[in-house]
C-alpha positions in Angstrom: -30.1 -22.8 7.9 -28.7 -19.9 5.9 -25.6 -20.5 3.8 -22.4 -19.0 5.1 -20.7 -16.6 2.8 -17.0 -17.1 2.5 -15.0 -14.5 4.3 -11.9 -12.9 2.8 -8.7 -13.6 4.6 -7.2 -10.6 6.4 -4.2 -10.6 4.1 -6.4 -10.3 1.0 -8.4 -7.5 2.6 -5.1 -5.7 3.5 -3.9 -6.1 -0.1 -7.2 -4.6 -1.4 -6.9 -1.9 1.2 -3.4 -1.1 0.0 -4.5 -0.9 -3.6 -7.4 1.4 -2.7 -5.0 3.5 -0.7 -2.7 3.9 -3.7 -5.6 4.7 -6.0 -6.9 7.4 -3.7 -3.4 8.9 -3.3 -3.0 9.0 -7.1 -6.4 10.8 -7.4 -5.4 13.3 -4.7 -2.1 14.0 -6.5 -3.8 14.5 -9.8 -6.4 16.9 -8.3 -3.7 18.9 -6.5 -1.5 19.1 -9.6 -4.4 20.7 -11.6 -4.0 23.7 -9.3 -7.8 24.5 -9.2 -8.2 23.9 -5.5 -8.6 26.6 -2.8 -5.8 26.8 -0.2 -8.2 25.2 2.4 -9.0 22.3 0.1 -5.3 21.9 -0.8 -4.4 21.6 2.8 -7.2 19.2 3.5 -6.1 17.0 0.6 -2.4 17.3 1.6 -3.4 16.1 5.1 -5.3 13.2 3.7 -2.4 12.4 1.4 0.0 12.2 4.4 -2.4 9.9 6.2 -2.7 7.6 3.2 1.1 7.6 2.7 1.6 6.5 6.3 -1.0 3.7 5.8 0.8 2.5 2.7 4.2 2.6 4.3 2.9 0.6 7.2 1.4 -2.0 4.9 4.7 -2.3 3.0 6.6 -2.7 6.2 4.3 -5.5 7.3 4.6 -7.2 3.9 8.4 -7.0 4.2 8.3 -8.5 7.6 6.2 -11.4 6.3 8.6 -12.0 3.5 11.5 -12.0 5.9 9.7 -14.6 8.1 9.0 -16.7 5.0 12.7 -16.5 4.0 13.8 -17.6 7.4 11.4 -20.5 7.4 13.0 -21.7 4.2 16.5 -21.4 5.6 17.5 -18.1 4.0 18.3 -15.5 6.7 18.8 -12.4 4.6 17.0 -10.7 1.8 19.1 -9.8 -1.2 18.6 -6.5 -3.1 16.7 -6.8 -6.3 18.8 -6.0 -9.4 17.1 -5.3 -12.7 18.2 -7.2 -15.7 19.9 -4.6 -17.8 20.6 -7.0 -20.8 17.2 -6.3 -22.4 
């Protein structure tokens, strides 16, 4: 009987997917900032960038919803805004 390989959880796959999305977006931005692309390639890259941005925003919204659910399950109904420590 063959060994079963452990499968990644969906949340870890989405996290990796988010990281890959951000890396690809950064590469697109760098390439477009160089200014060496044709207009056609620039438009193609821009379109891909919009697609990647939408994917990243969706992943962030989903993560925020999960955090809110976790907060509610611990008795905290609202998220508080993050304030950076300015004493450093």
